[in-house]
Phi, psi and omega in degrees: 000014186264151181266162173312145185298331185272008183296336186041066186281156175249146179236137167302140183233122172262132182248169181297133184097344182287145177284141173288138183292140173275151179203169170235128182207148177297143188222175178290349181243352190203122169310336180210089180275131177267104197296323187295348181281349179278358177304158177116358181205166172290140184236131171252122170260134174238109177268089187263346180071285175217141180285355178271354173275157178302318181291314184295325186283328178292319183296301175306325175290330176288327176288323178294322176297334185254021193310322178301334182295330193257093192247355189069352174261314177265317185217149174219153174234144176235109172282157177231108183267138170247008188251112183300335181292338176296329177270314185294329181261001176072021180285344177233128177223155169286153179216098192264147359281151163105336182236117178227161176229146165271134169272082185263062192273344169267008169076004194296307182294314183297325175298312178304327183259355174094018181271338175225156178309148173306328185274000188302141175263170187285355171213182178088188186276145189210145175279135173244134169248088181290136179205167170254147177228130176246131184247148176284172178292347170269008175066050171241150191289128169261314183207150179237121187229108175292144175303148180237145182299322185271005178081004181296336179298330188282323178293321179295322183296315187279343169295313175301318178292326178294335189264357185280141184289178178297150183317316184294347177239034184301335185264007191091349174202170178293122181259111175299146172289159185281061185248162177237130175242129182232116172277164169069035179280313184247138170288155174315309189293323175298314182304308185304313180306317184281330175290319180297326177292322181293326181286331178290317193262328187079136185268168179248154179299130175253143180255205174219163184267139178218144173284121182230112182053045175081007179237137172289114188239141170287119184241140172245120178209108184294338176291330182270319182210139171218116187198152176241143184226153167230148177268138180270112180251346192291118182309318182295327180282316176306309187294322177294325174296314182300321181294321183284324179292325176291316183281325188239357172248303182300324175301317177296315182300317183297315174297320190273312191248002183048042170242134188257098183284124184239342184222161182226145175239125179082115169250086184234143164253134186238152178236123179258100187254139178296324178302341177258354186067037192298139177192178174206116187289171186305129184194165175245154187264358190222034183261007171245176188281333174291338182248000189297343179285343183289135186244317179229141175252139180238124185242105181253117179281145172249359178210172176234359185277063175199164175232147188085205171062031177270150179264135183227169190226077193313324181297339183236042169101178189264007181296141175237166195226130175231105184284156175293169178305127180083000175264156189233142166255124183239139183197155179296140188300330184286349183281130171303127179209158187220157170247118181292154180302135177277127187251351175206140176080199176225138172259112173261136183209154178255129193222081178261164166256147177240147176208189187232179187295321180302311180295331171302318173298318177294321176300313184297320175298317180274000180306329185290342176275359188272135174281161181300131178086012183260355191261146173257155175296139177239153178220168170270061197286311186288348185280156187283000000 
């Protein structure tokens, strides 16, 4: 699988501290695995090329000898195969928890990371530079270890993994997520009114956005998300919400993040119910073209009588957050976050997104990429 010696190929090069490129690629567990969602643990990537090669087979054998390291809690591993025979002949298999492989037969991932030349085509002969890459829980490079003929790369890899601190202390201490917590955004009476609205109408199952064939499409998958929503349409409630978001949330976002939020998307009261096993697995809120305009997510709890249902930010440890009734957890939409399963009671929440006038132009431009039924109503809500 090597190119002629005079081809003078050029390679991408990732150094320590660089963010690992995000991508979606077929894997042993998913036809379209979204790599950025794996953040929150140390990640080892092994660009071995082919399990049929001597170097590739040796690398995979070393992984198997250290199988216990890869538990999906502290460390996980992704092998990257360029050889279709690895799949068709069963030479490479996932082993859960902790070990998965990408089928990078079009070389897209390997080009991004510098395992094959930038000019490498999706088929034909290609120069391969096999190496290991260790990423921290925010998916930034800790170490790049090229394969060595004498196998010393494998000793170096496992020595590096052994010295790493717990994932939540990857920087040497616990790093808090870049979030804002505000109590007293909604008064108790407004919280009660919004819960009563939900109980009166009953919610409908809500999904999540995913890019499908170039369109931002509403997907329903209870393994990923389970929640019911109702849209707030009553003018007096919409007005009350707008006033409080403007005075108590947009003003703090401007102070802390130097961002002037002028618009709001979604007037929904959401219910995470224990009887549904409601939850939302780790995700980001702006990763499709139809959602790229979103800048800040706001999560306002309306009640306290539930267990579970807490918001967490896996890139920054296992701590989770439960705002008091009327209180908000506010965070940039690019942060990976999850909502734990509600185990008792019901969690009611108001869950808008905020953005600005510049992002509104982006939203308008990207409207052509929304599939039918995937848009939420937007208003110039936080503006006076």
